[in-house]
N, C-alpha and C positions, 0 to 999 in steps of 0.2 A: 544612224540614229542612237544607236547605244553609245556610241562615243560622244555624241552631244550630250546626252544625258548624263554621262560621267563627267564631263567638262562642267556641265551646270551644277552637279553635286559638288564638284571640287570648288567652284566659285562660291557657293553656299557655305561650304566648310571654312574657306578662306575668310569669307566676311565674318563669320561666327568667331573664328578664332581671333581676328584682328579686333573685334569687340571685347573679348576676353582679355586680350593683351592690353588694351586701353584701359579697362577697369582695373586690372592687375597693377599698371602703372600708377594710377589713381590711388589705389590703396597703398602702394609703397611709398608714395609721396606723403600721404596722409600720416603714415606711421614713421616718418623719417626721423622724427624727434624722440621718438619712444626710446627709452634707455634699456639697458640689460644687454648682457653678452650673447644670451640665448637668441634675443630678438634680432641682433645684428647677424647672427649666423644664418637665421631662417631667412632673413632678408637678402643676404648674400646668395643662398641657394635658389631662392625665388628669381633673383635677377639674372642668374646664369640660365636659369630654365626658361625665363622669358626671352631671353637674348638668343638663345638655341631655337626656341619655337619661331622667332621673328625670321630667323634665317632659313628655316624650313619653309615657312609660308612665302617667302620671296622666291624660293626656288620652284615651288608649286605653281605660283603665279606665273614665273617665267616660262615654266613648261606649258601652262595652259595658253599662255600668248603665242607661243610658238607653234603650238598644235592648231589654234585658231587660225593663224596665218597661213599654215600648210593647206587647211581645209579651204579657206577662202580662195586661194590661188587655185586649187583644184577645180573648185566650182565655176570660178572665172575662166579657166581653160575649157571646161567642158561647155559652157555656155558659148564661148568663141567658136569652138569646133563644131558644135550642134546648135546653131541659132534657131532654126525652125523646130526643132524638138523642144528646145527651151520655151519658144514662144508658145507652143502647143500645150506643154505642161503647165505654164502660167496661166494660159486661158482656161484650161481645165479646172485647175485649182480656184480660179476666180467664179466660174460657174457653180461649182460646189459650195463655195463659201456664200455665193448668192442665193443658192437654194436654202442652205441652212439658215440664213438670216430671214429669207422670205417666210419660213415656216413658223415664225414667231408671231 
């Protein structure tokens, strides 16, 4: 369960960083015609940082996808090896959810 929460948090982080990267790119494009040597230097640093962050985000995303595939395969193998247990677990979960919904 903790692994799932970590993956969920990573996905949220990736989404937030992608939004920040998009906003940064928009800012860089908006200031593209602003003159000055200092501005050009800062723009170059920001572009380098942005490219580095994008590469790191892609690595995190690839790792998360790989971990999710492994977890899915493990769950599939468990269900195939223990079909009656899985059915019982699903039925129990359905009863609990039904009771919770019925309480409203």
